[in-house]
Backbone as XML, in Angstrom:
<?xml version="1.0"?>
<chain id="A" units="angstrom">
  <residue number="1" name="MET">
    <atom name="N" x="125.570" y="99.856" z="78.384"/>
    <atom name="CA" x="126.806" y="100.058" z="79.059"/>
    <atom name="C" x="126.725" y="99.817" z="80.598"/>
  </residue>
  <residue number="2" name="HIS">
    <atom name="N" x="125.523" y="100.053" z="81.173"/>
    <atom name="CA" x="125.394" y="99.943" z="82.683"/>
    <atom name="C" x="125.370" y="98.483" z="82.974"/>
  </residue>
  <residue number="3" name="TRP">
    <atom name="N" x="125.000" y="97.628" z="82.110"/>
    <atom name="CA" x="124.980" y="96.210" z="82.339"/>
    <atom name="C" x="126.414" y="95.581" z="82.502"/>
  </residue>
  <residue number="4" name="LEU">
    <atom name="N" x="127.350" y="96.302" z="81.862"/>
    <atom name="CA" x="128.683" y="95.864" z="82.093"/>
    <atom name="C" x="129.208" y="96.117" z="83.583"/>
  </residue>
  <residue number="5" name="TYR">
    <atom name="N" x="128.776" y="97.073" z="84.255"/>
    <atom name="CA" x="128.957" y="97.354" z="85.637"/>
    <atom name="C" x="128.467" y="96.220" z="86.523"/>
  </residue>
  <residue number="6" name="LEU">
    <atom name="N" x="127.262" y="95.747" z="86.155"/>
    <atom name="CA" x="126.632" y="94.541" z="86.909"/>
    <atom name="C" x="127.576" y="93.330" z="86.808"/>
  </residue>
  <residue number="7" name="LEU">
    <atom name="N" x="127.954" y="93.094" z="85.580"/>
    <atom name="CA" x="128.723" y="91.891" z="85.211"/>
    <atom name="C" x="130.140" y="91.997" z="86.047"/>
  </residue>
  <residue number="8" name="LEU">
    <atom name="N" x="130.753" y="93.139" z="85.913"/>
    <atom name="CA" x="132.066" y="93.361" z="86.648"/>
    <atom name="C" x="131.867" y="93.260" z="88.179"/>
  </residue>
  <residue number="9" name="SER">
    <atom name="N" x="130.678" y="93.739" z="88.683"/>
    <atom name="CA" x="130.473" y="93.657" z="90.032"/>
    <atom name="C" x="130.253" y="92.256" z="90.543"/>
  </residue>
  <residue number="10" name="LEU">
    <atom name="N" x="129.561" y="91.435" z="89.772"/>
    <atom name="CA" x="129.286" y="90.028" z="90.131"/>
    <atom name="C" x="130.620" y="89.252" z="89.999"/>
  </residue>
  <residue number="11" name="SER">
    <atom name="N" x="131.581" y="89.663" z="89.046"/>
    <atom name="CA" x="132.773" y="88.939" z="88.923"/>
    <atom name="C" x="133.678" y="89.291" z="89.990"/>
  </residue>
  <residue number="12" name="ALA">
    <atom name="N" x="133.638" y="90.539" z="90.500"/>
    <atom name="CA" x="134.548" y="90.958" z="91.713"/>
    <atom name="C" x="134.034" y="90.277" z="92.912"/>
  </residue>
  <residue number="13" name="LEU">
    <atom name="N" x="132.694" y="90.039" z="93.031"/>
    <atom name="CA" x="132.096" y="89.337" z="94.193"/>
    <atom name="C" x="132.551" y="87.871" z="94.236"/>
  </residue>
  <residue number="14" name="PHE">
    <atom name="N" x="132.517" y="87.286" z="93.000"/>
    <atom name="CA" x="132.918" y="85.880" z="92.902"/>
    <atom name="C" x="134.459" y="85.751" z="93.212"/>
  </residue>
  <residue number="15" name="ALA">
    <atom name="N" x="135.227" y="86.654" z="92.683"/>
    <atom name="CA" x="136.660" y="86.669" z="92.873"/>
    <atom name="C" x="136.959" y="86.768" z="94.494"/>
  </residue>
  <residue number="16" name="ALA">
    <atom name="N" x="136.103" y="87.724" z="95.195"/>
    <atom name="CA" x="136.270" y="87.835" z="96.556"/>
    <atom name="C" x="136.058" y="86.630" z="97.298"/>
  </residue>
  <residue number="17" name="SER">
    <atom name="N" x="135.091" y="85.736" z="96.835"/>
    <atom name="CA" x="134.762" y="84.550" z="97.505"/>
    <atom name="C" x="135.814" y="83.508" z="97.320"/>
  </residue>
  <residue number="18" name="LYS">
    <atom name="N" x="136.670" y="83.649" z="96.343"/>
    <atom name="CA" x="137.714" y="82.696" z="96.068"/>
    <atom name="C" x="139.033" y="82.988" z="96.608"/>
  </residue>
  <residue number="19" name="THR">
    <atom name="N" x="139.302" y="84.267" z="97.047"/>
    <atom name="CA" x="140.503" y="84.701" z="97.584"/>
    <atom name="C" x="140.509" y="84.775" z="99.184"/>
  </residue>
  <residue number="20" name="ALA">
    <atom name="N" x="141.688" y="85.192" z="99.701"/>
    <atom name="CA" x="141.802" y="85.381" z="101.098"/>
    <atom name="C" x="142.645" y="86.619" z="101.435"/>
  </residue>
  <residue number="21" name="GLY">
    <atom name="N" x="142.574" y="87.094" z="102.646"/>
    <atom name="CA" x="143.389" y="88.141" z="103.034"/>
    <atom name="C" x="142.804" y="89.460" z="102.804"/>
  </residue>
  <residue number="22" name="TRP">
    <atom name="N" x="143.558" y="90.580" z="102.659"/>
    <atom name="CA" x="143.041" y="91.919" z="102.545"/>
    <atom name="C" x="142.596" y="92.137" z="101.134"/>
  </residue>
  <residue number="23" name="VAL">
    <atom name="N" x="142.872" y="91.226" z="100.202"/>
    <atom name="CA" x="142.337" y="91.345" z="98.818"/>
    <atom name="C" x="140.852" y="91.264" z="98.778"/>
  </residue>
  <residue number="24" name="VAL">
    <atom name="N" x="140.238" y="90.452" z="99.689"/>
    <atom name="CA" x="138.840" y="90.285" z="99.842"/>
    <atom name="C" x="138.036" y="91.627" z="100.144"/>
  </residue>
  <residue number="25" name="VAL">
    <atom name="N" x="138.644" y="92.347" z="101.040"/>
    <atom name="CA" x="138.098" y="93.716" z="101.385"/>
    <atom name="C" x="138.043" y="94.572" z="100.141"/>
  </residue>
  <residue number="26" name="VAL">
    <atom name="N" x="139.206" y="94.683" z="99.481"/>
    <atom name="CA" x="139.271" y="95.444" z="98.212"/>
    <atom name="C" x="138.284" y="94.969" z="97.105"/>
  </residue>
  <residue number="27" name="LEU">
    <atom name="N" x="138.173" y="93.647" z="97.010"/>
    <atom name="CA" x="137.258" y="93.187" z="95.931"/>
    <atom name="C" x="135.782" y="93.457" z="96.382"/>
  </residue>
  <residue number="28" name="LEU">
    <atom name="N" x="135.472" y="93.353" z="97.744"/>
    <atom name="CA" x="134.113" y="93.701" z="98.063"/>
    <atom name="C" x="133.761" y="95.123" z="97.959"/>
  </residue>
  <residue number="29" name="VAL">
    <atom name="N" x="134.697" y="96.015" z="98.312"/>
    <atom name="CA" x="134.416" y="97.442" z="98.099"/>
    <atom name="C" x="134.309" y="97.744" z="96.574"/>
  </residue>
  <residue number="30" name="LEU">
    <atom name="N" x="135.082" y="97.106" z="95.650"/>
    <atom name="CA" x="135.023" y="97.332" z="94.284"/>
    <atom name="C" x="133.621" y="96.758" z="93.688"/>
  </residue>
  <residue number="31" name="SER">
    <atom name="N" x="133.283" y="95.678" z="94.313"/>
    <atom name="CA" x="131.958" y="95.117" z="93.881"/>
    <atom name="C" x="130.787" y="96.008" z="94.261"/>
  </residue>
  <residue number="32" name="LEU">
    <atom name="N" x="130.918" y="96.621" z="95.587"/>
    <atom name="CA" x="129.846" y="97.594" z="95.948"/>
    <atom name="C" x="129.872" y="98.794" z="95.030"/>
  </residue>
  <residue number="33" name="ILE">
    <atom name="N" x="131.001" y="99.371" z="94.783"/>
    <atom name="CA" x="131.085" y="100.578" z="93.937"/>
    <atom name="C" x="130.505" y="100.302" z="92.444"/>
  </residue>
  <residue number="34" name="LEU">
    <atom name="N" x="130.926" y="99.145" z="91.953"/>
    <atom name="CA" x="130.374" y="98.782" z="90.617"/>
    <atom name="C" x="128.874" y="98.527" z="90.668"/>
  </residue>
  <residue number="35" name="PHE">
    <atom name="N" x="128.368" y="97.952" z="91.744"/>
    <atom name="CA" x="126.953" y="97.687" z="91.742"/>
    <atom name="C" x="126.133" y="99.068" z="91.898"/>
  </residue>
  <residue number="36" name="VAL">
    <atom name="N" x="126.661" y="99.962" z="92.577"/>
    <atom name="CA" x="126.104" y="101.302" z="92.671"/>
    <atom name="C" x="126.129" y="102.007" z="91.329"/>
  </residue>
  <residue number="37" name="ALA">
    <atom name="N" x="127.229" y="101.872" z="90.666"/>
    <atom name="CA" x="127.406" y="102.463" z="89.316"/>
    <atom name="C" x="126.368" y="101.819" z="88.360"/>
  </residue>
  <residue number="38" name="TRP">
    <atom name="N" x="126.130" y="100.484" z="88.465"/>
    <atom name="CA" x="125.076" y="99.870" z="87.653"/>
    <atom name="C" x="123.701" y="100.375" z="88.024"/>
  </residue>
  <residue number="39" name="MET">
    <atom name="N" x="123.398" y="100.556" z="89.284"/>
    <atom name="CA" x="122.077" y="101.120" z="89.705"/>
    <atom name="C" x="121.865" y="102.540" z="89.116"/>
  </residue>
  <residue number="40" name="VAL">
    <atom name="N" x="122.873" y="103.402" z="89.252"/>
    <atom name="CA" x="122.764" y="104.706" z="88.741"/>
    <atom name="C" x="122.584" y="104.690" z="87.237"/>
  </residue>
  <residue number="41" name="GLY">
    <atom name="N" x="123.272" y="103.827" z="86.531"/>
    <atom name="CA" x="123.106" y="103.866" z="84.948"/>
    <atom name="C" x="121.754" y="103.207" z="84.714"/>
  </residue>
  <residue number="42" name="TRP">
    <atom name="N" x="121.279" y="102.234" z="85.426"/>
    <atom name="CA" x="120.022" y="101.654" z="85.208"/>
    <atom name="C" x="118.869" y="102.706" z="85.337"/>
  </residue>
  <residue number="43" name="VAL">
    <atom name="N" x="118.962" y="103.370" z="86.578"/>
    <atom name="CA" x="117.933" y="104.445" z="86.796"/>
    <atom name="C" x="117.996" y="105.520" z="85.702"/>
  </residue>
  <residue number="44" name="SER">
    <atom name="N" x="119.184" y="105.921" z="85.351"/>
    <atom name="CA" x="119.312" y="106.918" z="84.411"/>
    <atom name="C" x="118.665" y="106.427" z="83.021"/>
  </residue>
  <residue number="45" name="ALA">
    <atom name="N" x="118.882" y="105.288" z="82.672"/>
    <atom name="CA" x="118.368" y="104.710" z="81.449"/>
    <atom name="C" x="116.796" y="104.686" z="81.455"/>
  </residue>
  <residue number="46" name="ARG">
    <atom name="N" x="116.281" y="104.297" z="82.647"/>
    <atom name="CA" x="114.815" y="104.254" z="82.867"/>
    <atom name="C" x="114.231" y="105.599" z="82.703"/>
  </residue>
  <residue number="47" name="ILE">
    <atom name="N" x="114.869" y="106.600" z="83.379"/>
    <atom name="CA" x="114.338" y="107.961" z="83.265"/>
    <atom name="C" x="114.362" y="108.514" z="81.802"/>
  </residue>
  <residue number="48" name="SER">
    <atom name="N" x="115.521" y="108.253" z="81.247"/>
    <atom name="CA" x="115.644" y="108.858" z="79.766"/>
    <atom name="C" x="114.718" y="108.181" z="78.847"/>
  </residue>
  <residue number="49" name="THR">
    <atom name="N" x="114.276" y="107.013" z="79.022"/>
    <atom name="CA" x="113.231" y="106.451" z="78.106"/>
    <atom name="C" x="111.897" y="107.040" z="78.259"/>
  </residue>
  <residue number="50" name="GLY">
    <atom name="N" x="111.565" y="107.588" z="79.368"/>
    <atom name="CA" x="110.305" y="108.196" z="79.665"/>
    <atom name="C" x="110.248" y="109.703" z="79.388"/>
  </residue>
  <residue number="51" name="SER">
    <atom name="N" x="111.337" y="110.353" z="79.150"/>
    <atom name="CA" x="111.397" y="111.671" z="78.969"/>
    <atom name="C" x="110.939" y="112.127" z="77.555"/>
  </residue>
  <residue number="52" name="ARG">
    <atom name="N" x="110.489" y="113.381" z="77.444"/>
    <atom name="CA" x="110.000" y="113.901" z="76.172"/>
    <atom name="C" x="111.192" y="114.460" z="75.408"/>
  </residue>
  <residue number="53" name="THR">
    <atom name="N" x="111.103" y="114.555" z="74.114"/>
    <atom name="CA" x="112.125" y="115.269" z="73.319"/>
    <atom name="C" x="111.622" y="116.746" z="73.186"/>
  </residue>
  <residue number="54" name="ASP">
    <atom name="N" x="112.472" y="117.626" z="72.737"/>
    <atom name="CA" x="112.135" y="118.949" z="72.586"/>
    <atom name="C" x="111.137" y="119.256" z="71.496"/>
  </residue>
  <residue number="55" name="ALA">
    <atom name="N" x="110.962" y="118.350" z="70.542"/>
    <atom name="CA" x="110.022" y="118.429" z="69.456"/>
    <atom name="C" x="108.531" y="118.261" z="69.917"/>
  </residue>
  <residue number="56" name="GLN">
    <atom name="N" x="108.358" y="117.634" z="71.147"/>
    <atom name="CA" x="107.077" y="117.505" z="71.660"/>
    <atom name="C" x="106.556" y="118.607" z="72.433"/>
  </residue>
  <residue number="57" name="ILE">
    <atom name="N" x="107.389" y="119.574" z="72.621"/>
    <atom name="CA" x="106.949" y="120.785" z="73.474"/>
    <atom name="C" x="106.113" y="121.753" z="72.500"/>
  </residue>
  <residue number="58" name="ILE">
    <atom name="N" x="104.954" y="122.094" z="73.043"/>
    <atom name="CA" x="104.166" y="123.064" z="72.203"/>
    <atom name="C" x="104.687" y="124.436" z="72.130"/>
  </residue>
  <residue number="59" name="SER">
    <atom name="N" x="104.718" y="124.997" z="70.957"/>
    <atom name="CA" x="105.132" y="126.270" z="70.748"/>
    <atom name="C" x="104.148" y="127.315" z="71.266"/>
  </residue>
  <residue number="60" name="PRO">
    <atom name="N" x="104.569" y="128.589" z="71.456"/>
    <atom name="CA" x="103.540" y="129.639" z="71.909"/>
    <atom name="C" x="102.495" y="129.926" z="70.904"/>
  </residue>
  <residue number="61" name="GLU">
    <atom name="N" x="102.841" y="129.750" z="69.620"/>
    <atom name="CA" x="101.789" y="129.893" z="68.593"/>
    <atom name="C" x="100.737" y="128.933" z="68.610"/>
  </residue>
  <residue number="62" name="GLU">
    <atom name="N" x="101.192" y="127.603" z="68.785"/>
    <atom name="CA" x="100.269" y="126.496" z="68.865"/>
    <atom name="C" x="99.494" y="126.578" z="70.028"/>
  </residue>
  <residue number="63" name="LEU">
    <atom name="N" x="100.015" y="126.957" z="71.227"/>
    <atom name="CA" x="99.257" y="127.155" z="72.433"/>
    <atom name="C" x="98.140" y="128.273" z="72.407"/>
  </residue>
  <residue number="64" name="ARG">
    <atom name="N" x="98.543" y="129.359" z="71.689"/>
    <atom name="CA" x="97.532" y="130.332" z="71.486"/>
    <atom name="C" x="96.414" y="129.863" z="70.560"/>
  </residue>
  <residue number="65" name="ARG">
    <atom name="N" x="96.774" y="129.207" z="69.517"/>
    <atom name="CA" x="95.715" y="128.607" z="68.650"/>
    <atom name="C" x="94.771" y="127.606" z="69.366"/>
  </residue>
  <residue number="66" name="LEU">
    <atom name="N" x="95.260" y="126.849" z="70.246"/>
    <atom name="CA" x="94.489" y="125.806" z="71.031"/>
    <atom name="C" x="93.581" y="126.592" z="71.993"/>
  </residue>
  <residue number="67" name="ARG">
    <atom name="N" x="94.009" y="127.828" z="72.558"/>
    <atom name="CA" x="93.296" y="128.530" z="73.483"/>
    <atom name="C" x="92.057" y="129.181" z="72.670"/>
  </residue>
  <residue number="68" name="GLU">
    <atom name="N" x="92.310" y="129.695" z="71.449"/>
    <atom name="CA" x="91.363" y="130.269" z="70.703"/>
    <atom name="C" x="90.294" y="129.376" z="70.308"/>
  </residue>
  <residue number="69" name="GLN">
    <atom name="N" x="90.618" y="128.156" z="69.963"/>
    <atom name="CA" x="89.754" y="127.110" z="69.573"/>
    <atom name="C" x="88.806" y="126.761" z="70.879"/>
  </residue>
  <residue number="70" name="ALA">
    <atom name="N" x="89.374" y="126.733" z="72.048"/>
    <atom name="CA" x="88.583" y="126.321" z="73.317"/>
    <atom name="C" x="87.749" y="127.428" z="73.592"/>
  </residue>
  <residue number="71" name="GLU">
    <atom name="N" x="88.187" y="128.614" z="73.402"/>
    <atom name="CA" x="87.258" y="129.848" z="73.700"/>
    <atom name="C" x="86.176" y="129.836" z="72.737"/>
  </residue>
  <residue number="72" name="ALA">
    <atom name="N" x="86.440" y="129.477" z="71.409"/>
    <atom name="CA" x="85.379" y="129.522" z="70.442"/>
    <atom name="C" x="84.284" y="128.482" z="70.669"/>
  </residue>
  <residue number="73" name="ARG">
    <atom name="N" x="84.850" y="127.272" z="71.151"/>
    <atom name="CA" x="83.861" y="126.161" z="71.476"/>
    <atom name="C" x="82.993" y="126.502" z="72.629"/>
  </residue>
  <residue number="74" name="LYS">
    <atom name="N" x="83.627" y="127.231" z="73.675"/>
    <atom name="CA" x="82.949" y="127.608" z="74.826"/>
    <atom name="C" x="81.883" y="128.724" z="74.521"/>
  </residue>
  <residue number="75" name="ALA">
    <atom name="N" x="82.163" y="129.602" z="73.649"/>
    <atom name="CA" x="81.291" y="130.602" z="73.322"/>
    <atom name="C" x="80.162" y="130.094" z="72.347"/>
  </residue>
  <residue number="76" name="ALA">
    <atom name="N" x="80.438" y="129.071" z="71.616"/>
    <atom name="CA" x="79.365" y="128.494" z="70.784"/>
    <atom name="C" x="78.513" y="127.616" z="71.783"/>
  </residue>
  <residue number="77" name="ALA">
    <atom name="N" x="78.953" y="127.025" z="72.726"/>
    <atom name="CA" x="78.166" y="126.281" z="73.734"/>
    <atom name="C" x="77.306" y="127.175" z="74.513"/>
  </residue>
  <residue number="78" name="GLN">
    <atom name="N" x="77.758" y="128.379" z="74.817"/>
    <atom name="CA" x="76.984" y="129.238" z="75.687"/>
    <atom name="C" x="75.839" y="129.941" z="74.831"/>
  </residue>
  <residue number="79" name="SER">
    <atom name="N" x="76.194" y="130.134" z="73.589"/>
    <atom name="CA" x="75.143" y="130.832" z="72.701"/>
    <atom name="C" x="74.054" y="129.804" z="72.252"/>
  </residue>
  <residue number="80" name="ASN">
    <atom name="N" x="74.275" y="128.394" z="72.297"/>
    <atom name="CA" x="73.340" y="127.442" z="71.916"/>
    <atom name="C" x="73.098" y="126.538" z="73.179"/>
  </residue>
  <residue number="81" name="PRO">
    <atom name="N" x="72.318" y="127.045" z="74.065"/>
    <atom name="CA" x="72.183" y="126.166" z="75.370"/>
    <atom name="C" x="71.306" y="124.905" z="74.901"/>
  </residue>
  <residue number="82" name="VAL">
    <atom name="N" x="71.644" y="123.766" z="75.481"/>
    <atom name="CA" x="70.832" y="122.501" z="75.167"/>
    <atom name="C" x="69.767" y="122.539" z="76.169"/>
  </residue>
  <residue number="83" name="ASP">
    <atom name="N" x="68.458" y="122.352" z="75.666"/>
    <atom name="CA" x="67.273" y="122.131" z="76.512"/>
    <atom name="C" x="67.224" y="120.755" z="77.088"/>
  </residue>
  <residue number="84" name="PRO">
    <atom name="N" x="67.321" y="120.561" z="78.467"/>
    <atom name="CA" x="67.303" y="119.151" z="78.966"/>
    <atom name="C" x="65.972" y="118.517" z="78.893"/>
  </residue>
  <residue number="85" name="GLN">
    <atom name="N" x="64.768" y="119.238" z="78.648"/>
    <atom name="CA" x="63.553" y="118.658" z="78.497"/>
    <atom name="C" x="63.201" y="118.084" z="77.029"/>
  </residue>
  <residue number="86" name="ALA">
    <atom name="N" x="64.153" y="118.542" z="76.118"/>
    <atom name="CA" x="63.863" y="118.133" z="74.705"/>
    <atom name="C" x="64.143" y="116.723" z="74.409"/>
  </residue>
</chain>
C-alpha cells in the first residue's frame, strides 16, 4: 500500500512540472506529503518484518525450566572439575 503513495507523489511532481500558477505550489505540497506518507509506510513495513510474534515469547514455566537446566549443568561442572594436566 505504501508504494501507492510513492507513485502518487511522483505523478503529482510530474503534474507540477507541466502546469503553471498557484497549482504548482499545491501539487508540490501534495507531492511532499505523499512522499512523507510513503516513507512512514516503508519504515513501518521494515520494522514489522523484523518484529517477533507473541508465540516466540518464552513463558515463565519455560524460563524456569531453562534456569534449572543451567543450574544443573553448572553444578555438574563444579562437581567434576577437569584436570588441565591430564
